[in-house]
N, C-alpha and C positions, 0 to 999 in steps of 0.2 A: 574390474574397471568400474569406477563410480559413474553413476548415471546422472545426466542432467535432469532438471525437474520434469520436463515433458516426457522423457523416456521413463522416469520413475513412475509417473502416473499410469503410463501404458503398461508397465510391468506389473504394478499392483493389481490392475484389472485382469491382465492375462493369466497371471499365476495364482490368482486368489484361491482357487480350489485346492492348490497344493500346500497352502499354508496351514499351520496348526490353528485350532480355535482361537487361541490368544492372539496369534499373528493376524488372523482374519479380522478380529475386532480392531486391531491396530491399523490394518490396511484400510478398512472402511473409514476410520477416522481420518487417516492421512488423505484419502481420496477426496473426502468431503471438505476438509479444512486445510488443504495443502498451502494456500497463501498465508495462513496464520503461523506456519511452522517456524519462521525466523523469530517470531515474537514469543514462542513458548519454550519452556525448559523441558527436558526429558521427563521430569516429575509431573509437570502439568499435562503433558501428552498422555502419560501413563494413567493419571487419574481420570482423564476424560475418556480414555479408551478402555478403562477397567482392566488394566494389566499392571505389571510391575515396571519400575524404571529400568531394571535389568533387561526386561523383554524388549523395551524400546531400543536400548543400546545394541543388544544382540541382533535384533531385526535389522537395524541400520547396517551392521556389519555383514549380515547375510545378504543384503542387497548390494554389497560391494563397497560400502563406505568404511572409512577408518573408525567411525563412530557417529553418534548422533550430531555432534557439531558440524561434521563434514556434510551430512545430509542437509542440515540447515543452510550451509553456505551454498550448496547446489541450488536450493530453492531461492535463496536471496539473489544469486547470480541471474536467475530468470526474471526476477522482479526488477532488476536494474540492467536492462539489456544494452544501454549505451556505454557502460563501463568497459574499457579495454581489459582483457584478461591479465591478471597479475602473475608475476613469476611464482614458481613453486616456493612455498614457505612464506610468501609475502601476503599474509592474511590478517594483518593487524593484531596478531597475537604474539605474546612473548614465548618463544620456543628456544631450545638450547642453541641452535645454530645461527640465530640472528640476535643482534643487540637491540637495545631500546631505541637507538636512532633509526634503525630500519623499520621497527614496528611503528614508531611515530610517523615516519615518512609515508607508510601505507595508509595510516589513518588520515593524514593530511590530504592525500590524494582523494580519499573518499569524501572528505568534507568539501574540498574544492569542486569536486564533481557535483555534489548536492547543491552548492551555492550557484553553480552555473545553471542548473535546472530551475532553481528558484529565482534567478536573476532576470532582468528585463529581456535578455536575449532568449533565455530558455522558456519564459512564459509569454513572450511577445504575441504568438498567435492567440493565446487564451485571452490576454488583455484586449487585443484588437476586437475579438468576437463580442466582448461585453462592453465595448466603448459606447457610451451614450445610452446604455440601457438602464432603466429605473422602474421599479426597484430591482435590486439584485437578490434573487432567491438563493440562499446558501443552505445546502442540504447535507446532512451526514448523521450517522448513528453509531452507537457503540464507541469503538476506539476513535472514530473520527470526530466525536462531539467536542473534544478539547481543541482540535484544530479549527473546527467550525466556529467555536466561540472566539478564538483569536482572530480569525478572518473577519468576523462580524465587528469586532472591536476596531480593527484597522480600517475597515470600510466606513463605519460610522464616524470615526475620527476624521476621515477624509471628506466627510459631508455627503456620503452616499446613502441613499435609502436602502434598508436591508430588511428582508423577511427571512427569518430563521426557521428551518424545519428540521426536527431531530428524530424522525421516525416514520412509521407507516401506519399509524392509527387511522381510523376513519376520518377523524377531524383533520389530520395532516393531509390525507389524500384529497379531501374536499378543498383544502387550501391550494393544493397543486392544480386541481381541476379548474379553480377560479382564478388562475394566474392572469395577471394583467398582460395584455399583448405587447406592452412596452417593456416588459421585464426581461431579465437575463438570468440564466441558471448557472450556479457554480456548485457542482456536486463533488463531494469528498467521500472516497471509499477506502477504508483501511481493513486489512485482513479479509475475513470471509463475510463481513457485515456490509454487503453491497446493495441490499434490496432498496433502501431509501434512495440511494444515488441512482440506481437503475430506473426506479419509478419517476424520479424527478426529471431525468433525461427524456423518458418516454412522454411525460406530460408536457415538457417543453416542445418536443417534436409535434405533439398533437395541437399545441397552441401556436405553433409557428414562430417560437422565440428561440434565440441561440442558447446553447448549453455547452459548457465545458466541464471537464472532470479532472480532478487530481486524485490519483490512485497510487497505492504503494506496491502494486503487483501487476506485471504484464499478464498474469494468469487470471486476473480479476475480470468478471463480465463487464464491469464498468470501463475497462481499458479499451473496449470495442467502440466507445463513443468516438465519433469522428475527430473531435478535438479533445484529446486526453493527454495528460502528461504524467509519466511514471516517476514518482519521487519517493525515496524511502521514508517510512513513517517517522523515524527519528529525525530525519532532515527537515521534514515539514514542520515539526514542532520547534526545532532549533531555528529554522529560517523565519519563523513567525514570533520568536521570543520577544517580550516587551522591550528589552534593553537595546539600545544602539539602533543604527539605521540598517536593519537587516534586509537582505535581498528580497525577502518575501513582501516587503512593504511596496514593491513595485506594483503588485496586484491591486493594492488599495488605491493607488493613484491613477489606475487605468480608466 
């Protein structure tokens, strides 16, 4: 029986000593970078864990999954806790027993769910928390930098004062410590690169200013922020795309 993401992490720790050396290296990588798994191919995981792609596939099967893609879906399901479970076979992939209409319907449900999370109703608590705050300190590193850049563009276009922070260097930390008491913090954390977002939220708490977070994983430490919204990374990027009146624009007008 395939494990959910939380049970997977527990098993990797519990059974670690029973694994082969190659499996142990892979288990260590998965434990440390579990939120990144949906973004990484089996070849990328193998390279990072210094093993072969075949080892990644066989290890996933030994853990009870049909293969590495099913392991990815288990982790992705934990990152998107508000989604209703899909029917067996309705995974947005073309397989023999389902036609293209069914596959597209599954993808449409995912897109609609992401739009709801990015729309005014889904982001209302976050928008309300930052209402009237200036400047808005927008923070994110690594994968999140592209999303941060788009957010800053939207906010500046709407006439909001923005301070952009893209890391945890001494200079960036100093900027966080010198935060204006009238500011608000918008932290973005994608994958395992959450340190900048976490430090921004901590600095906001110390300064007594509101902070909200957009994260792509409920496993992310940044998801423990009181006002956090879990949105898939690809949906964040799509929702903030330059063309059209995307739902993500609601944040810029808050």
